[in-house]
Backbone as CSV, one residue per row, in Angstrom:
resi,resn,N_x,N_y,N_z,CA_x,CA_y,CA_z,C_x,C_y,C_z
1,UNK,0.682,-0.961,-0.099,-0.200,-0.126,-0.190,1.154,0.900,-0.278
2,UNK,0.416,2.215,-0.796,1.268,3.539,-0.802,1.041,4.447,0.155
3,UNK,2.070,4.997,0.713,1.792,6.076,2.170,1.351,7.182,1.304
4,UNK,0.569,8.106,2.016,0.210,9.156,1.152,1.263,10.445,1.330
5,UNK,1.630,10.936,0.402,2.849,11.661,0.006,2.201,13.224,0.905
6,UNK,3.262,13.868,1.142,2.633,15.110,1.893,1.079,16.034,1.360
7,UNK,1.818,15.938,0.006,0.830,16.944,-0.941,-0.602,16.065,-1.411
8,UNK,-0.625,14.465,-0.800,-2.017,13.921,-0.462,-2.947,14.068,0.381
9,UNK,-2.367,14.926,1.792,-2.950,15.165,2.723,-4.394,16.080,2.703
10,UNK,-4.769,16.071,3.162,-6.043,17.263,2.827,-5.233,18.556,3.765
11,UNK,-6.076,19.665,3.172,-4.998,20.805,3.205,-5.362,21.102,5.242
12,UNK,-6.786,20.702,5.483,-6.908,21.073,6.986,-6.496,20.093,8.122
13,UNK,-5.826,18.928,7.578,-5.097,18.337,8.350,-3.694,19.147,8.611
14,UNK,-2.899,19.340,7.427,-1.845,20.018,7.485,-1.942,21.219,8.267
15,UNK,-2.875,22.203,8.172,-3.179,23.199,8.593,-3.138,22.499,10.454
16,UNK,-4.052,21.700,10.603,-4.392,21.883,12.181,-3.253,21.045,12.824
17,UNK,-2.382,20.289,12.081,-0.898,19.786,12.456,-0.006,21.102,12.974
18,UNK,0.236,21.791,11.960,0.888,23.136,12.369,0.093,24.089,13.158
19,UNK,-0.683,24.215,13.192,-1.595,25.148,14.641,-1.158,24.106,15.586
20,UNK,-1.343,22.895,15.948,-0.861,21.975,17.315,0.621,22.537,17.601
21,UNK,1.638,22.176,16.588,3.077,22.740,16.847,3.163,24.182,17.197
22,UNK,2.557,25.031,16.714,2.594,26.136,17.303,2.643,26.525,18.716
23,UNK,1.012,26.016,18.980,0.544,25.884,20.096,1.517,25.591,21.427
24,UNK,1.877,24.277,20.950,3.069,23.495,22.092,4.211,24.487,22.202
25,UNK,4.867,24.828,20.917,5.875,25.616,21.145,5.804,26.768,21.866
26,UNK,4.879,27.775,21.543,4.479,28.690,22.735,4.431,28.319,23.794
27,UNK,3.526,27.299,24.376,3.382,27.105,25.460,4.968,26.583,26.087
28,UNK,5.730,26.237,25.332,7.354,25.532,25.961,7.808,26.786,26.272
29,UNK,7.645,27.514,25.316,8.602,29.159,25.495,8.207,29.994,26.823
30,UNK,6.865,29.954,26.949,6.425,30.363,28.191,7.023,29.892,29.265
31,UNK,6.574,28.756,29.386,6.674,27.573,30.349,8.586,27.999,31.070
32,UNK,9.218,27.892,29.859,10.860,28.465,29.710,10.941,29.702,30.459
33,UNK,10.349,30.856,30.170,10.484,31.926,30.560,9.939,32.155,32.087
34,UNK,9.069,31.676,32.105,8.651,31.666,33.488,9.739,30.772,34.557
35,UNK,9.984,29.977,34.201,10.783,28.841,35.242,12.239,29.992,35.033
36,UNK,12.546,30.639,34.255,13.739,31.258,34.392,13.443,32.684,34.632
37,UNK,12.683,33.045,35.485,12.590,34.204,35.518,13.592,35.494,35.912
38,UNK,14.444,34.949,36.447,15.684,35.494,36.887,16.637,34.642,36.550
39,UNK,18.070,35.110,36.386,19.360,34.805,35.723,19.934,34.059,36.557
40,UNK,21.570,33.725,35.762,22.762,33.887,36.605,22.558,31.953,37.018
41,UNK,23.541,32.078,38.403,23.573,30.786,39.177,22.345,30.569,40.179
42,UNK,21.408,30.652,39.934,20.366,30.524,40.742,19.917,31.525,41.703
43,UNK,20.177,32.688,41.081,20.019,34.302,41.535,19.290,35.060,40.658
44,UNK,19.726,36.070,40.328,19.595,37.257,39.535,20.710,37.784,38.822
45,UNK,20.830,38.686,37.844,21.898,39.491,37.044,22.748,37.912,36.449
46,UNK,23.969,38.283,36.692,24.922,36.923,35.736,25.774,36.418,37.014
47,UNK,25.492,36.666,38.221,26.731,35.923,39.000,26.064,35.522,40.287
48,UNK,26.381,34.677,41.266,25.540,34.128,42.338,25.766,34.814,43.375
49,UNK,24.777,35.097,44.121,24.954,36.156,45.478,25.561,34.750,46.563
50,UNK,25.145,35.683,47.800,25.763,35.374,48.844,24.382,34.248,49.471
51,UNK,25.021,33.344,50.167,24.002,32.123,50.620,23.061,32.761,51.980
52,UNK,22.225,31.709,52.445,21.554,32.099,53.878,22.084,31.677,54.689
53,UNK,22.306,32.724,56.024,22.552,32.328,57.547,22.073,32.673,58.078
54,UNK,20.544,32.493,58.283,19.632,33.514,59.167,19.300,32.786,60.473
55,UNK,19.532,33.489,61.396,19.317,33.330,62.963,18.389,33.816,63.659
56,UNK,17.137,33.961,62.820,15.978,34.590,63.536,15.459,33.951,64.423
57,UNK,14.948,34.496,65.820,14.724,33.533,67.089,12.951,34.216,66.900
58,UNK,12.389,33.325,68.132,11.191,33.387,68.402,10.590,34.745,69.138
59,UNK,11.628,35.263,69.863,11.469,36.355,70.528,10.442,37.598,70.205
60,UNK,9.421,38.188,70.996,8.575,39.093,70.323,9.755,40.462,69.929
61,UNK,9.137,40.566,68.727,9.999,41.377,68.198,9.374,42.960,68.834
62,UNK,10.214,43.819,69.001,10.383,45.427,69.737,10.702,46.422,68.355
63,UNK,9.071,47.356,68.081,9.018,48.087,67.149,10.497,49.160,67.180
64,UNK,11.061,49.059,66.030,12.081,50.255,65.695,11.484,51.671,65.010
65,UNK,12.385,52.586,64.610,11.929,53.336,63.769,12.670,53.587,62.433
66,UNK,13.619,52.764,62.355,14.312,52.564,61.170,13.736,51.910,59.406
67,UNK,14.596,51.640,58.856,13.989,51.500,57.596,14.815,50.544,56.762
68,UNK,14.586,49.141,56.775,15.457,48.121,55.771,14.829,47.335,54.754
69,UNK,16.307,47.084,53.969,15.317,46.138,52.890,16.535,44.961,53.176
70,UNK,15.646,43.623,53.137,16.193,42.515,52.783,16.294,41.680,51.469
71,UNK,17.662,41.713,51.169,17.921,41.616,49.350,18.632,40.232,49.210
72,UNK,18.545,39.344,48.304,19.064,38.233,47.640,18.975,38.758,46.607
73,UNK,20.758,39.104,45.959,20.746,39.208,44.433,22.234,38.951,44.523
74,UNK,22.443,39.004,43.172,23.840,39.069,42.659,24.514,40.141,42.907
75,UNK,25.998,40.861,43.095,26.493,42.086,43.407,25.874,43.113,42.431
76,UNK,25.933,42.759,41.668,25.618,43.630,40.136,24.135,43.385,39.384
77,UNK,23.385,42.557,40.151,21.779,42.083,39.525,21.228,42.904,39.364
78,UNK,19.859,42.998,38.720,18.787,43.108,38.654,18.155,43.842,39.782
79,UNK,18.130,42.953,40.556,17.445,43.273,42.023,18.434,44.220,43.070
80,UNK,19.328,43.796,42.560,20.104,45.105,43.367,20.344,46.321,43.008
81,UNK,19.990,46.244,41.842,19.712,47.682,41.373,18.648,48.473,41.834
82,UNK,17.699,47.751,41.878,16.117,48.163,42.223,16.225,48.676,43.862
83,UNK,16.934,47.698,44.763,16.774,47.865,46.123,17.834,49.046,46.422
84,UNK,18.707,49.261,45.310,20.187,50.275,45.726,19.016,51.791,45.645
85,UNK,18.157,51.530,44.953,17.131,53.013,44.391,16.249,53.046,45.227
86,UNK,15.817,51.996,45.856,14.885,52.386,46.936,15.581,52.463,48.318
87,UNK,16.240,51.924,48.534,17.163,52.427,49.700,17.579,53.905,49.613
88,UNK,17.961,54.368,48.324,18.305,55.807,48.415,17.130,57.043,48.455
89,UNK,16.153,56.313,48.061,14.451,56.614,48.655,14.495,56.976,50.091
90,UNK,14.294,55.721,50.616,14.080,56.091,51.756,14.855,56.049,52.703
91,UNK,16.383,56.310,52.342,16.987,56.364,53.171,17.359,55.238,54.274
92,UNK,17.289,54.143,53.772,17.012,52.539,54.321,18.215,51.767,54.005
93,UNK,18.762,50.933,55.266,19.708,50.136,55.251,19.760,48.991,54.225
94,UNK,20.464,48.562,53.464,20.444,47.165,53.079,21.034,45.960,53.360
95,UNK,20.111,45.054,53.753,20.564,43.695,54.427,20.524,42.640,53.725
96,UNK,22.342,41.768,53.493,22.022,40.429,53.016,21.390,39.569,54.008
97,UNK,20.759,38.193,53.537,20.256,37.674,53.762,20.492,37.142,55.628
98,UNK,22.153,37.041,55.275,22.970,36.555,56.741,22.821,37.595,57.650
99,UNK,22.605,39.143,57.103,22.696,40.052,58.240,21.194,40.120,58.908
100,UNK,20.193,39.856,58.263,19.118,39.855,58.605,18.533,39.078,59.644
101,UNK,19.138,39.563,60.890,18.900,38.308,62.266,17.998,39.055,62.993
102,UNK,17.209,38.165,63.675,16.126,38.639,64.386,16.428,39.884,65.277
103,UNK,17.660,39.885,65.926,18.081,40.771,66.521,18.270,42.589,65.700
104,UNK,18.981,42.287,64.622,19.285,43.583,63.655,17.933,43.991,63.277
105,UNK,16.898,43.269,63.199,15.545,43.582,62.499,14.996,44.647,63.527
106,UNK,15.079,43.861,64.872,14.347,44.648,65.715,14.371,46.367,65.792
107,UNK,15.624,46.695,64.922,15.632,48.391,65.183,14.955,48.868,63.594
108,UNK,14.012,48.066,63.349,12.846,48.707,61.656,11.780,48.316,61.970
109,UNK,11.084,49.093,61.428,9.738,49.514,61.329,9.146,49.372,60.292
110,UNK,9.557,49.597,59.130,9.795,49.216,57.815,10.782,48.167,57.089
111,UNK,10.325,47.382,56.353,11.198,46.149,55.996,11.097,45.851,54.883
112,UNK,11.797,46.220,53.695,11.471,45.483,52.048,12.146,44.232,52.231
113,UNK,11.609,43.090,51.440,11.368,41.820,50.994,12.238,41.757,49.253
114,UNK,13.291,41.296,48.964,13.011,41.418,47.083,14.307,40.569,46.969
115,UNK,13.914,39.835,45.704,14.881,38.864,44.954,14.341,38.843,43.504
116,UNK,14.897,38.113,42.705,14.440,37.678,41.567,13.262,36.705,41.359
117,UNK,12.375,36.409,40.506,11.555,35.328,40.466,11.820,34.387,39.891
118,UNK,11.439,33.082,40.266,12.091,31.784,40.253,11.024,30.658,40.235
119,UNK,10.600,30.061,39.231,9.487,28.938,39.224,7.996,29.827,39.928
120,UNK,7.883,31.437,39.633,6.784,31.780,39.558,6.717,32.246,41.524
121,UNK,8.043,32.276,42.153,8.555,32.948,43.474,9.156,33.499,43.563
122,UNK,9.487,34.016,44.918,10.769,34.338,45.211,12.123,33.746,45.276
123,UNK,12.979,34.043,45.584,14.335,33.072,46.114,14.002,32.149,46.924
124,UNK,14.292,30.744,47.166,13.819,30.095,48.436,14.514,30.286,49.671
125,UNK,15.805,30.808,49.386,16.550,31.379,50.700,15.685,32.591,51.004
126,UNK,15.386,33.626,50.136,14.667,34.789,51.032,13.587,34.309,51.705
127,UNK,12.629,33.427,51.205,11.559,32.720,51.410,12.011,32.095,53.012
128,UNK,12.940,31.729,52.875,13.341,31.090,53.927,13.653,31.977,55.491
129,UNK,14.031,33.069,55.070,14.429,34.189,55.879,13.013,34.868,56.399
130,UNK,11.992,34.795,55.243,10.896,35.713,56.347,10.001,34.194,57.013
131,UNK,10.520,32.841,56.867,9.901,32.070,57.412,10.510,32.304,58.872
132,UNK,11.403,32.720,59.037,12.297,33.016,60.595,12.164,33.928,61.424
133,UNK,11.167,34.460,60.757,10.717,35.935,61.385,10.031,35.420,62.618
134,UNK,9.983,36.232,63.937,9.092,35.871,65.226,7.815,35.747,64.708
135,UNK,6.872,34.997,65.454,5.531,35.233,65.520,4.910,36.758,65.711
136,UNK,3.915,37.226,65.263,3.428,38.397,65.694,4.421,39.480,65.667
137,UNK,5.349,39.848,64.732,6.008,40.649,64.202,5.730,42.051,64.311
138,UNK,4.692,42.150,64.191,3.912,43.541,64.423,4.973,44.400,63.197
139,UNK,5.505,43.898,62.207,6.285,44.868,61.449,5.614,45.358,60.193
140,UNK,5.831,46.889,59.640,5.549,46.868,58.272,6.315,46.473,57.144
141,UNK,5.604,45.757,56.227,6.677,45.202,55.256,6.363,45.811,53.626
142,UNK,7.030,45.603,52.804,6.488,45.684,51.340,7.699,44.893,50.570
143,UNK,7.350,44.113,49.472,7.662,43.514,49.018,8.315,43.957,47.321
144,UNK,9.126,43.319,46.659,9.932,43.321,45.560,10.456,42.885,44.467
145,UNK,10.419,42.719,42.929,10.990,41.816,42.492,11.580,42.177,41.174
146,UNK,12.477,41.297,40.759,12.740,41.227,38.945,12.494,40.210,38.586
147,UNK,11.534,40.154,36.900,11.852,39.043,36.450,11.813,38.720,35.143
148,UNK,11.706,38.091,34.311,12.073,38.013,33.011,10.287,38.136,32.383
149,UNK,9.608,37.429,33.088,8.242,37.907,32.572,7.612,38.626,33.775
150,UNK,6.642,39.618,33.328,6.223,40.614,34.320,5.466,40.229,35.407
151,UNK,4.734,40.859,36.491,4.179,40.423,36.988,2.706,40.672,36.490
152,UNK,2.833,41.563,36.109,1.188,41.829,35.435,0.811,41.308,34.308
153,UNK,1.612,40.494,33.858,1.586,39.636,32.596,0.773,38.703,33.016
154,UNK,1.815,37.924,33.995,1.450,36.725,34.668,0.040,36.711,35.413
155,UNK,-0.513,38.012,35.991,-1.922,38.307,36.241,-2.770,38.356,35.544
156,UNK,-2.398,38.668,34.283,-3.655,39.187,33.439,-3.813,38.019,32.560
157,UNK,-2.635,36.762,32.550,-3.240,35.796,31.674,-3.208,34.444,32.640
158,UNK,-3.439,34.949,33.736,-3.907,33.515,34.676,-2.864,32.994,35.083
159,UNK,-1.788,33.190,35.093,-0.634,32.028,35.722,-0.261,32.529,37.109
160,UNK,-1.024,33.063,37.797,-0.551,32.914,38.882,0.173,34.365,39.788
161,UNK,0.181,34.642,41.029,1.017,35.595,41.233,2.321,35.462,42.044
162,UNK,3.388,35.662,41.281,4.881,35.209,41.830,5.155,35.888,42.832
163,UNK,4.578,36.813,43.537,4.605,37.235,45.125,3.641,36.614,46.160
164,UNK,2.789,35.949,45.519,1.889,35.168,46.858,2.556,34.516,47.533
165,UNK,3.549,33.661,47.134,4.274,32.903,48.402,4.896,33.571,49.869
166,UNK,5.610,35.044,49.213,6.509,35.608,49.818,5.103,36.550,50.911
167,UNK,4.560,36.822,50.197,3.186,37.550,51.265,2.673,36.704,52.035
168,UNK,2.414,35.562,51.666,1.683,34.524,52.549,2.157,34.130,53.881
169,UNK,3.883,34.207,53.601,4.605,34.024,54.988,4.731,35.227,55.522
170,UNK,4.945,36.545,55.061,4.835,37.493,56.046,3.325,37.926,56.598
171,UNK,2.304,37.472,55.738,1.372,37.656,56.562,0.956,36.775,57.736
172,UNK,1.472,35.405,57.641,1.624,34.927,58.660,2.097,35.117,59.653
173,UNK,3.224,35.758,59.726,4.242,36.072,60.680,3.684,37.446,61.375
174,UNK,2.560,38.031,60.960,2.274,39.303,61.935,2.128,40.590,61.068
175,UNK,3.186,40.403,59.478,3.485,41.640,58.774,2.630,42.024,58.532
176,UNK,2.235,44.035,58.399,1.573,44.137,57.388,1.908,44.256,56.183
177,UNK,1.845,44.103,54.610,1.982,44.670,53.774,1.483,45.824,53.330
178,UNK,2.480,46.664,53.012,2.151,47.992,52.752,2.209,48.310,50.991
179,UNK,3.089,47.170,50.272,3.071,47.768,49.026,4.163,46.689,48.132
180,UNK,3.705,46.647,47.105,4.383,45.441,46.287,4.924,45.986,44.785
181,UNK,6.109,45.613,44.211,6.509,46.080,43.411,7.245,45.349,42.517
182,UNK,6.956,44.977,40.978,7.705,44.268,40.281,8.389,44.987,38.969
183,UNK,9.500,44.729,38.343,9.826,45.189,36.923,10.493,44.257,36.554
184,UNK,10.987,44.487,34.974,11.659,43.412,34.444,12.918,43.700,34.528
185,UNK,13.681,42.507,34.367,15.222,42.315,34.928,15.827,41.229,33.798
186,UNK,17.021,41.708,33.502,17.865,41.256,32.187,17.724,39.459,32.645
187,UNK,17.455,38.682,31.670,17.452,37.347,31.611,17.961,36.259,30.872
188,UNK,19.048,35.698,30.929,19.998,35.203,29.597,20.085,33.632,30.463
189,UNK,19.073,32.893,31.106,19.045,31.749,31.485,18.556,30.764,30.492
190,UNK,18.840,29.624,30.512,18.508,28.145,30.024,18.796,28.555,28.026
191,UNK,18.034,28.593,27.503,18.157,28.896,25.883,18.030,30.193,25.529
192,UNK,17.771,30.802,26.611,17.785,32.449,26.515,19.239,32.790,25.905
193,UNK,20.058,32.139,26.279,21.443,32.960,25.991,21.899,32.567,24.643
194,UNK,21.229,31.745,23.953,21.767,31.545,22.723,21.213,33.095,21.775
195,UNK,20.244,33.531,22.664,19.621,34.752,21.570,20.342,36.174,22.077
196,UNK,20.943,35.676,23.507,21.550,37.141,24.073,20.875,37.549,24.870
197,UNK,20.032,36.765,25.262,19.006,36.910,26.483,17.547,38.089,26.295
198,UNK,16.716,38.030,27.005,15.619,39.493,27.012,15.750,40.036,28.235
199,UNK,14.850,41.464,27.845,15.270,42.330,28.953,16.532,43.005,29.010
200,UNK,16.926,43.075,27.731,18.554,43.815,27.635,18.156,45.284,28.200
201,UNK,19.576,45.697,29.013,19.364,46.845,29.668,18.324,47.194,30.927
202,UNK,17.489,46.256,31.227,16.729,46.293,32.002,17.308,45.904,33.222
203,UNK,16.940,46.329,34.666,16.026,47.715,34.675,16.958,48.550,34.117
204,UNK,15.527,49.719,33.323,16.705,50.945,33.002,16.363,52.223,33.911
205,UNK,16.712,53.718,33.329,16.619,54.272,34.135,14.982,55.055,34.088
206,UNK,14.016,54.523,33.718,12.715,54.378,34.042,12.242,53.951,34.958
207,UNK,12.504,52.375,34.751,12.442,51.639,35.618,12.811,52.073,37.312
208,UNK,14.129,52.331,37.317,14.513,52.895,38.835,13.797,54.179,39.079
209,UNK,13.593,54.913,38.211,12.839,56.220,38.392,11.446,55.390,39.506
210,UNK,10.655,54.546,38.915,9.223,53.824,39.122,9.857,53.353,40.600
211,UNK,10.813,52.722,40.716,11.384,52.051,42.001,11.365,53.274,43.124
212,UNK,12.008,54.144,42.919,12.011,55.278,43.889,10.752,55.989,44.121
213,UNK,10.219,56.138,42.969,8.871,56.397,43.247,8.013,55.818,44.481
214,UNK,7.753,54.443,44.055,6.965,53.530,44.812,7.765,53.424,46.252
215,UNK,9.137,53.340,46.511,9.402,53.592,47.808,8.891,54.922,48.773
216,UNK,9.420,56.206,48.174,8.816,57.095,48.550,7.215,57.477,48.990
217,UNK,6.460,56.882,48.391,4.968,56.597,48.476,4.844,55.890,49.883
218,UNK,5.901,54.611,50.329,5.507,54.110,51.532,5.863,54.988,52.600
219,UNK,6.549,56.039,52.226,7.013,56.765,53.951,6.013,57.445,54.333
220,UNK,5.696,57.216,55.724,4.585,57.594,56.476,3.552,56.520,56.356
221,UNK,3.997,55.040,56.435,3.081,54.100,56.466,4.112,52.910,57.545
222,UNK,5.264,53.275,57.754,6.030,53.083,59.208,5.130,52.750,60.207
C-alpha cells in the first residue's frame, strides 16, 4: 500500500498539525520563561549572590523606627539595582540575608524583601528568611522583585501571582504588607543565552525612577 505523500494530505489536516505545533512551541517557550524569570547561578543578574545564614529567634519583636531592605541578589544583579534605588529614596539600610537576624531587624519599623522570581516565586533563600521572622512581629513590610516575565503579565493571563508565596509568609508572621513592586530584569538563563537574553538593559532609568517613586510612596506607612 502506498503511503500518502505530504501533498496527498487534506489541507485541513496539515493546517491543524501546524497549529498544534505552534501552540505546543508557544507553551514551551512561556514555561521556560516563567521558570527562568531570574538569571545566573540561581539568583538574579549574572553571578551568584551570598547564601543564607539566618538565625532569627522566636522572641517578640520590639518596634524600631528605621527602614531596611532584606535582599537576595547578585552584587551587580537586576534586583540589587532596584534595591539600591529604593534604599536611596527611603534612606534605608540594605541587608544581606545573613545580616537579617532577629536582633538586627528589631531596629526597623519598615522592612522590604526582594529577589528575582524563580518558578513563579521569590528565591527560596529569601522565603526561608521570611519564615524565620518571629510570630506576631508587628512589622510593616513591602515586597519587590525583578523577573523575565512581568508580574502584570502573569496576572493578566491567569498564571498566578509570583509574590503570593512571600506575601503569605509575611502575613502569617504578623506583618502588614504595605506595598508591592515588580519590574523587568535582564534574563539569559536556559536557552535564552542563545539569543543574547531578553530584557537587555533592564532595569533601565525609567524602571529605577519608578522604583524610587514607589519607595517614596511608602513613607508615612511605618
